C-alpha positions as CSV (number, residue, x, y, z in Angstrom):
1,X,-5.7,-89.3,28.4
2,X,-4.0,-85.9,28.2
3,X,-1.8,-87.1,25.4
4,X,-4.9,-87.4,23.2
5,X,-5.4,-83.7,23.0
6,X,-2.9,-81.9,20.6
7,X,-0.9,-79.1,22.2
8,X,-1.8,-76.1,20.0
9,X,-0.9,-72.5,20.9
10,X,-4.3,-70.9,20.1
11,X,-3.3,-67.5,21.3
12,X,-0.3,-67.5,18.9
13,X,-2.4,-68.6,16.0
14,X,-4.9,-65.7,16.2
15,X,-4.3,-63.4,13.3
16,X,-4.0,-59.7,14.1
17,X,-6.3,-57.3,12.4
18,X,-6.7,-53.5,12.4
19,X,-9.1,-53.7,15.2
20,X,-6.4,-55.2,17.5
21,X,-4.3,-52.1,17.3
22,X,-7.1,-49.7,18.2
23,X,-7.5,-47.4,15.2
24,X,-7.4,-43.8,16.4
25,X,-10.2,-43.3,19.0
26,X,-11.6,-46.9,18.7
27,X,-10.2,-49.2,21.4
28,X,-8.9,-52.6,20.7
29,X,-11.6,-55.3,19.9
30,X,-9.7,-57.8,22.0
31,X,-10.7,-58.3,25.6
32,X,-8.4,-56.9,28.2
33,X,-7.0,-59.1,31.0
34,X,-9.2,-59.6,34.0
35,X,-8.4,-57.5,37.1
36,X,-6.7,-59.1,40.1
37,X,-9.1,-61.3,42.2
38,X,-8.4,-59.3,45.4
39,X,-9.3,-56.0,43.7
40,X,-12.7,-54.8,44.8
41,X,-14.4,-52.0,42.8
42,X,-17.4,-50.0,43.9
43,X,-20.7,-50.3,42.0
44,X,-20.5,-46.6,41.1
45,X,-16.9,-47.0,39.7
46,X,-17.9,-50.0,37.6
47,X,-21.0,-48.3,36.2
48,X,-19.2,-45.1,35.4
49,X,-16.5,-47.1,33.6
50,X,-19.1,-48.9,31.6
51,X,-20.7,-45.6,30.6
52,X,-17.4,-44.1,29.5
53,X,-16.6,-47.2,27.4
54,X,-20.0,-47.1,25.9
55,X,-19.6,-43.4,25.0
56,X,-16.2,-44.2,23.3
57,X,-17.7,-47.1,21.3
58,X,-20.6,-45.0,20.1
59,X,-18.4,-42.2,18.9
60,X,-15.8,-44.4,17.2
61,X,-17.8,-45.1,14.0
62,X,-18.4,-41.4,13.4
63,X,-14.7,-40.6,13.5
64,X,-13.8,-43.7,11.4
65,X,-16.4,-42.7,8.8
66,X,-15.0,-39.2,8.6
67,X,-11.5,-40.6,8.1
68,X,-12.7,-43.1,5.4
69,X,-14.5,-40.4,3.5
70,X,-11.6,-38.0,3.6
71,X,-9.0,-40.6,2.7
72,X,-6.9,-40.1,5.9
73,X,-5.2,-43.1,7.4
74,X,-5.7,-46.8,6.7
75,X,-9.5,-46.8,7.3
76,X,-11.8,-48.5,4.9
77,X,-15.5,-49.2,4.9
78,X,-15.1,-52.6,6.6
79,X,-13.6,-50.9,9.7
80,X,-16.5,-48.5,9.8
81,X,-19.1,-51.3,9.5
82,X,-17.3,-53.3,12.2
83,X,-17.2,-50.3,14.5
84,X,-20.9,-49.7,13.8
85,X,-21.8,-53.3,14.6
86,X,-19.7,-53.1,17.8
87,X,-21.5,-49.9,18.8
88,X,-24.9,-51.4,18.2
89,X,-24.1,-54.4,20.2
90,X,-22.8,-52.3,23.1
91,X,-26.0,-50.2,23.1
92,X,-28.1,-53.4,23.2
93,X,-26.0,-54.8,26.1
94,X,-26.2,-51.5,28.0
95,X,-30.0,-51.5,27.5
96,X,-30.3,-55.0,28.9
97,X,-28.1,-54.3,31.8
98,X,-30.1,-51.2,32.7
99,X,-33.3,-53.1,32.5
100,X,-31.9,-55.9,34.8
101,X,-30.7,-53.3,37.3
102,X,-34.0,-51.6,37.4
103,X,-35.8,-54.9,37.8
104,X,-33.5,-55.9,40.7
105,X,-34.1,-52.5,42.3
106,X,-37.9,-52.9,42.0
107,X,-37.7,-56.4,43.6
108,X,-35.6,-55.0,46.5
109,X,-38.1,-52.2,47.0
110,X,-41.0,-54.8,47.2
111,X,-39.4,-56.6,50.1
112,X,-41.3,-56.0,53.2
113,X,-39.4,-55.6,56.4
């Protein structure tokens, strides 16, 4: 049955865009590889890393807009709008994560010992 499925190199067929290269301070839009399964990170380390990434993503549209308005580099309005949408999505996800963590903390505090 495995011969039914065509063998297509999907990763090779993905077209690169400007967001793949990480324009100036904006990181690449592609997902990084997952960390090794044996690697254990602390909650504090994970949360501080998320906050740092959120800060970078929020500041990226401002720099891109400045570059687009001044005519420096290969930045156009599409890159700015994509960075703004990515920043908005990141803020929404961070808000949801914060809400879930607070709800979990409240549930733990309600447990009677």
